[in-house]
C-alpha positions as CSV (number, residue, x, y, z in Angstrom):
1,M,88.2,120.0,164.2
2,E,90.6,122.8,163.5
3,Q,92.1,120.9,160.6
4,I,88.6,120.2,159.1
5,T,87.8,123.9,159.3
6,L,91.1,124.8,157.6
7,S,90.3,122.3,154.8
8,I,86.8,123.7,154.3
9,H,88.1,127.2,154.2
10,Y,90.8,126.2,151.7
11,I,88.3,124.6,149.3
12,L,86.0,127.7,149.6
13,Y,89.0,129.9,148.9
14,I,89.7,127.9,145.7
15,L,86.1,128.0,144.5
16,I,85.8,131.8,145.2
17,L,89.1,132.5,143.5
18,I,88.4,130.4,140.4
19,F,84.8,131.6,139.9
20,A,85.7,135.3,140.5
21,T,88.6,134.9,138.0
22,G,86.4,133.0,135.6
23,M,83.8,135.8,135.5
24,V,86.4,138.5,134.8
25,S,88.3,136.4,132.1
26,G,85.0,135.3,130.6
27,K,84.0,138.9,130.2
28,I,87.3,139.7,128.6
29,A,86.9,136.7,126.3
30,N,83.5,137.9,125.1
31,S,84.9,141.4,124.4
32,L,87.8,139.9,122.4
33,K,85.5,137.3,120.8
34,L,87.7,134.5,121.9
35,P,86.7,131.2,123.4
36,D,86.4,131.6,127.2
37,V,88.6,128.5,127.9
38,A,91.6,130.3,126.3
39,L,91.3,133.1,128.9
40,F,90.6,130.6,131.7
41,L,93.9,128.9,130.9
42,V,95.8,132.2,130.8
43,F,94.4,133.4,134.1
44,G,95.1,130.0,135.6
45,I,98.7,130.5,134.6
46,I,98.7,133.9,136.2
47,L,97.2,132.7,139.5
48,G,99.4,129.6,139.6
49,P,103.0,129.9,138.4
50,G,102.7,133.7,138.1
51,L,101.3,134.9,141.5
52,N,101.3,131.6,143.4
53,L,97.8,132.2,144.6
54,L,96.5,128.8,143.4
55,S,98.6,125.8,144.1
56,E,96.2,122.8,144.0
57,T,98.3,119.8,142.9
58,S,97.0,117.5,140.1
59,R,97.1,114.5,142.4
60,S,94.9,115.9,145.1
61,F,91.5,114.6,145.8
62,T,90.0,118.0,145.2
63,N,91.5,118.2,141.8
64,Q,90.5,114.7,140.8
65,F,87.0,115.2,142.0
66,I,86.6,118.4,140.0
67,L,87.9,116.7,136.9
68,V,85.5,113.8,137.1
69,L,82.5,115.9,138.1
70,G,83.2,118.5,135.3
71,A,83.8,115.9,132.6
72,T,80.6,114.0,133.6
73,L,78.3,117.0,133.6
74,I,79.8,118.4,130.4
75,L,79.4,115.1,128.6
76,F,75.8,114.8,129.8
77,D,75.1,118.2,128.4
78,G,76.8,117.4,125.2
79,G,74.5,114.4,124.7
80,R,71.5,116.5,125.7
81,N,72.2,119.0,122.9
82,I,72.2,116.4,120.2
83,G,68.9,116.1,118.2
84,L,68.6,112.5,117.0
85,R,66.1,113.5,114.2
86,T,68.5,116.1,112.8
87,L,71.2,113.5,112.4
88,R,69.4,111.4,109.9
89,R,71.2,113.0,106.9
90,V,74.7,112.8,108.3
91,W,74.7,110.0,110.9
92,P,77.1,107.7,108.9
93,T,79.7,110.6,108.9
94,V,79.2,111.3,112.6
95,A,79.5,107.6,113.5
96,L,82.6,107.2,111.4
97,L,84.3,110.3,112.7
98,S,83.4,109.5,116.3
99,V,84.9,106.0,116.3
100,V,87.1,105.4,113.2
101,G,88.2,109.1,113.1
102,V,89.4,108.9,116.8
103,L,91.3,105.7,116.1
104,I,92.9,107.1,112.9
105,S,94.0,110.2,114.9
106,A,95.3,108.0,117.7
107,V,97.3,105.8,115.4
108,V,98.9,108.7,113.4
109,V,99.7,110.8,116.5
110,G,100.8,107.8,118.5
111,Y,103.5,106.7,116.0
112,T,104.5,110.3,115.5
113,A,104.9,110.9,119.2
114,A,106.9,107.7,119.7
115,F,109.3,108.7,117.0
116,I,109.6,112.4,117.8
117,L,109.5,112.3,121.6
118,H,111.4,109.0,122.0
119,I,109.0,107.4,124.3
120,P,107.6,103.8,124.4
121,L,104.8,103.2,121.9
122,A,102.2,102.4,124.6
123,Y,102.7,105.8,126.3
124,A,102.7,107.5,122.9
125,F,99.3,105.9,122.2
126,L,98.1,107.0,125.7
127,L,99.0,110.6,124.8
128,A,97.3,110.2,121.4
129,A,94.1,108.7,122.9
130,I,93.9,111.6,125.3
131,I,94.0,114.4,122.7
132,A,92.2,112.5,119.9
133,S,88.7,113.8,120.8
134,T,87.3,117.2,120.0
135,D,85.5,119.5,122.5
136,P,81.8,120.4,122.5
137,A,82.3,122.8,125.4
138,T,84.5,124.9,123.1
139,L,82.8,124.3,119.7
140,I,79.2,124.9,120.7
141,P,79.8,128.5,122.1
142,V,81.9,129.3,119.0
143,F,79.0,128.1,116.7
144,K,76.6,130.4,118.6
145,Q,78.7,133.3,117.4
146,V,79.5,132.0,113.9
147,K,76.6,131.1,111.5
148,I,77.5,128.2,109.2
149,R,75.5,125.7,107.3
150,P,73.3,123.6,109.6
151,K,74.5,120.3,108.1
152,V,78.2,121.2,108.9
153,R,77.4,122.6,112.3
154,E,75.3,119.6,113.4
155,T,77.9,117.2,112.2
156,V,80.8,118.8,114.0
157,E,78.8,119.4,117.2
158,S,77.5,115.8,117.2
159,E,81.0,114.4,116.5
160,S,82.5,116.4,119.3
161,A,80.0,115.1,121.8
162,F,80.2,111.4,120.7
163,N,84.0,111.3,120.3
164,D,84.6,112.7,123.8
165,A,83.0,109.5,125.2
166,V,84.9,107.3,122.7
167,G,88.2,109.1,123.4
168,S,87.7,108.5,127.2
169,I,87.0,104.8,126.6
170,L,90.1,104.5,124.4
171,T,92.2,106.4,127.0
172,F,91.2,104.1,129.8
173,S,91.7,101.0,127.6
174,V,95.3,102.1,126.8
175,L,95.8,103.1,130.5
176,A,94.8,99.6,131.6
177,I,97.5,98.2,129.3
178,V,100.3,100.6,130.4
179,T,99.6,100.1,134.1
180,G,99.6,96.3,133.7
181,A,95.9,95.9,134.5
182,Q,95.3,94.3,131.1
183,R,97.4,92.1,128.9
184,V,98.3,93.5,125.5
185,S,96.1,91.8,122.9
186,I,94.4,93.3,119.8
187,A,91.4,90.9,120.2
188,G,91.2,91.5,123.9
189,G,91.5,95.2,123.5
190,I,88.6,95.3,121.0
191,L,86.5,93.1,123.2
192,D,87.2,95.3,126.2
193,F,86.5,98.4,124.2
194,L,83.1,97.0,123.1
195,K,82.3,95.8,126.6
196,V,82.9,99.1,128.3
197,S,81.3,101.2,125.6
198,I,78.2,99.1,125.0
199,G,77.8,98.5,128.7
200,G,78.0,102.2,129.3
201,I,75.4,102.8,126.6
202,I,73.0,100.4,128.3
203,V,73.5,101.9,131.7
204,G,73.1,105.4,130.5
205,A,70.0,104.6,128.4
206,V,68.3,102.8,131.3
207,I,69.1,105.4,134.0
208,G,68.4,108.3,131.6
209,Y,65.0,106.9,130.6
210,V,63.9,105.9,134.1
211,V,64.7,109.3,135.7
212,A,63.2,111.2,132.7
213,Y,60.1,109.0,133.0
214,V,59.7,109.8,136.7
215,V,60.1,113.5,136.0
216,S,58.1,114.0,132.8
217,H,55.3,111.3,132.7
218,V,51.8,112.8,132.7
219,S,50.5,110.8,135.7
220,L,53.8,109.7,137.4
221,G,55.9,112.8,136.9
222,F,55.9,113.7,140.6
223,L,59.4,115.1,140.4
224,K,58.6,117.7,137.7
225,D,59.3,120.6,140.0
226,Y,62.8,119.2,140.5
227,T,63.7,118.7,136.8
228,T,67.0,120.5,136.8
229,I,68.2,118.7,140.0
230,A,67.0,115.4,138.5
231,M,69.4,116.1,135.5
232,I,72.4,116.4,137.8
233,V,71.3,113.2,139.6
234,T,70.9,111.4,136.2
235,A,74.4,112.4,135.0
236,L,76.2,111.5,138.3
237,L,74.3,108.3,138.9
238,S,74.9,107.1,135.3
239,Y,78.7,107.8,135.7
240,L,78.8,106.2,139.2
241,I,77.0,103.0,138.3
242,G,78.9,102.6,135.0
243,D,82.2,103.1,136.8
244,E,81.2,100.7,139.6
245,L,80.4,98.0,137.0
246,H,83.8,98.7,135.3
247,L,82.1,100.1,132.3
248,S,82.4,103.5,130.8
249,G,80.9,106.0,133.2
250,F,81.6,108.8,130.8
251,M,79.7,107.0,128.0
252,A,76.8,106.3,130.4
253,A,76.6,110.0,131.3
254,F,76.7,111.0,127.7
255,V,73.9,108.5,126.6
256,A,71.8,109.6,129.6
257,G,72.0,113.1,128.3
258,L,71.1,111.9,124.8
259,I,67.9,110.3,126.3
260,W,67.0,113.5,128.1
261,G,67.6,115.7,125.1
262,N,65.4,113.6,122.9
263,S,62.8,112.6,125.5
264,H,59.9,113.6,123.2
265,I,60.9,110.7,120.9
266,F,60.2,108.3,123.7
267,G,56.9,109.9,124.5
268,L,58.3,111.9,127.5
269,H,57.7,115.6,127.1
270,M,59.5,118.3,129.0
271,D,58.9,121.2,126.6
272,D,57.6,123.4,129.4
273,K,60.9,122.9,131.2
274,K,63.2,123.3,128.2
275,M,64.1,127.0,128.8
276,E,64.8,126.4,132.5
277,M,66.9,123.3,131.7
278,N,68.9,125.1,129.0
279,H,69.6,128.1,131.3
280,F,70.6,125.8,134.2
281,T,73.0,123.6,132.1
282,D,74.5,126.6,130.4
283,N,75.5,127.9,133.8
284,I,76.7,124.6,135.1
285,T,78.9,123.9,132.1
286,V,80.4,127.3,132.3
287,L,81.3,126.7,136.0
288,M,82.8,123.3,135.1
289,R,84.9,124.9,132.3
290,M,86.1,127.5,134.8
291,L,87.1,124.9,137.3
292,I,88.9,122.6,134.9
293,F,90.7,125.2,132.8
294,V,91.8,127.6,135.6
295,L,93.1,124.6,137.5
296,L,94.8,123.3,134.4
297,G,96.5,126.6,133.8
298,S,97.6,126.9,137.5
299,Q,99.3,123.5,137.3
300,V,101.3,124.2,134.2
301,N,104.9,123.0,134.6
302,F,106.9,125.4,132.4
303,A,110.1,123.5,132.9
304,S,108.4,120.4,131.5
305,I,106.8,122.3,128.6
306,L,110.1,123.9,127.6
307,K,111.7,120.4,127.8
308,Y,109.1,119.0,125.4
309,L,108.3,122.2,123.5
310,G,110.1,121.4,120.2
311,G,108.9,117.8,119.9
312,G,105.5,118.7,121.3
313,L,104.9,121.4,118.7
314,L,105.9,119.0,115.9
315,V,103.5,116.4,117.2
316,I,100.7,119.0,117.4
317,V,101.4,120.1,113.8
318,V,101.1,116.5,112.6
319,F,98.0,116.2,114.7
320,M,96.3,119.3,113.2
321,L,97.5,119.1,109.6
322,V,97.8,115.4,109.0
323,A,95.8,113.3,111.4
324,R,92.7,115.4,111.4
325,P,92.4,115.9,107.6
326,L,93.1,112.2,107.1
327,S,90.3,111.4,109.6
328,V,87.8,113.8,108.0
329,F,88.3,112.7,104.4
330,L,88.4,109.0,105.1
331,C,85.2,109.2,107.2
332,A,83.2,111.7,105.2
333,L,83.9,110.6,101.6
334,P,82.1,107.2,102.1
335,D,78.9,109.0,103.2
336,R,77.4,109.5,99.7
337,K,74.0,110.5,101.2
338,A,75.5,113.6,102.9
339,R,77.0,114.8,99.6
340,W,79.9,116.6,101.3
341,T,81.7,119.3,99.3
342,F,85.4,119.7,99.4
343,R,85.0,123.1,101.1
344,E,82.8,121.6,103.8
345,M,85.3,118.8,104.5
346,L,88.1,121.3,104.6
347,F,86.2,123.4,107.2
348,M,85.7,120.3,109.3
349,C,89.5,119.6,109.1
350,W,90.2,123.0,110.6
351,V,87.5,123.0,113.3
352,R,88.6,120.4,115.9
353,E,89.5,122.1,119.2
354,T,91.0,120.1,122.0
355,G,89.5,121.0,125.3
356,V,87.7,119.8,128.5
357,I,87.8,116.0,128.3
358,P,91.5,115.8,127.2
359,A,92.3,118.3,130.0
360,A,90.4,116.2,132.5
361,L,92.0,112.9,131.2
362,S,95.5,114.3,131.3
363,G,95.0,115.5,134.8
364,M,93.8,112.1,135.9
365,V,96.9,110.5,134.3
366,V,99.2,112.9,136.2
367,G,97.2,112.3,139.4
368,M,97.8,108.5,139.0
369,G,101.5,109.0,138.7
370,V,101.8,107.2,135.3
371,P,105.3,107.2,133.8
372,H,105.8,110.0,131.2
373,A,102.8,111.8,132.7
374,D,104.6,115.1,132.7
375,M,105.3,114.8,129.0
376,I,101.7,113.8,128.3
377,A,100.3,116.7,130.3
378,S,102.7,119.2,128.6
379,V,101.8,118.1,125.0
380,T,98.1,118.0,126.0
381,F,98.4,121.5,127.2
382,L,100.1,122.6,124.0
383,A,97.3,120.9,122.0
384,I,94.6,122.7,123.9
385,L,96.3,126.1,123.7
386,L,97.2,125.9,120.1
387,T,93.9,124.5,118.8
388,I,91.9,126.9,120.8
389,L,94.0,130.0,120.0
390,L,94.6,129.1,116.3
391,Q,91.5,127.3,115.3
392,A,88.6,128.5,117.5
393,S,89.6,132.1,117.1
394,T,89.8,131.8,113.3
395,T,86.6,129.8,112.8
396,A,84.6,132.8,111.4
397,Y,87.4,133.8,109.1
398,V,87.8,130.3,107.7
399,A,84.1,129.8,107.3
400,K,83.8,133.1,105.3
401,K,86.8,132.2,103.1
402,L,85.3,128.8,102.3
403,G,81.9,130.3,101.6
404,I,80.0,128.3,104.2
405,D,79.3,131.1,106.6
406,H,75.6,131.2,105.8
407,V,72.4,129.2,106.4
408,D,71.2,126.8,103.8
């Protein structure tokens, strides 16, 4: 009994410390007009390696639970914030960037990492898959501060939400190969990718619609007073069933959010609850960002980062200045209907912060004890830190210089 009490007190201590630190660092971030996750990381480093006040290991149950919970709820909210009707003009670009763009980035970064860091190609691809996706949790708050053309904003936000799910599927597919759970086969890999992604889409769509129906239907909506709680149930249930069926739980949670965010298209109206839902999810996603990034900062292994610093920085430079532009131009140029200008594509090349989902995925890999996990975690941390500090903090400046910092 005494041991249980100590464990409960320890978890409460972690939560209080992270949330209190998160509030302070978030306030500072607002004053400096920086993404809050950058300060969460910095304060996590101070609490962890600096003051040794937070020492939760990446392999602990508490850490793994927080990563899965946070990633699931953030992906659900990312899907909920996408308007299907607003995507009609740019959906080919979004679709290509979310799938083909992720694969292009993974291939370029994978071969680069294998060459520069001298690691087996499979593990280099695992690193590349983890950092290939962008971050809606970072981008959406930035775009609330910076006014840019709606077409560009909707494309980048939608891509970041979709490719998080795709990036997680790709990561787990590569992970199955490196851990020996799956034989190396291009055809088998493609089939497995399609199975887990399409299966996740179906699970998320069914659960998302059923729960939204029970909440919002005119005569059967007997859970309307519990709309915000039903959202949490939808997200977690979608992930759980998807994962139990060996499908993509993250994709299921994302699609369930997409159904909820566009419920009016399916004849399910929750307009009277919209403000309440937005306020609730804003707070939940902030809490999840605090938990994930403060914990990530507290677990930074400076010896490992210094060991891989030179090679890691080179990989990130190729990632930011070669892989991303290649993905954007190859995926946006074929979309003639969107009529992308060179300046718009250039802006999309620069705005691609790495964030929550890569942080969660790298933490899971470390927790599983995968070979080269320390290297993967170190380079992922560098990718998050550099893209947030360099790209997110200069979004307004780049938009102004390119002349797209105004509404059409």
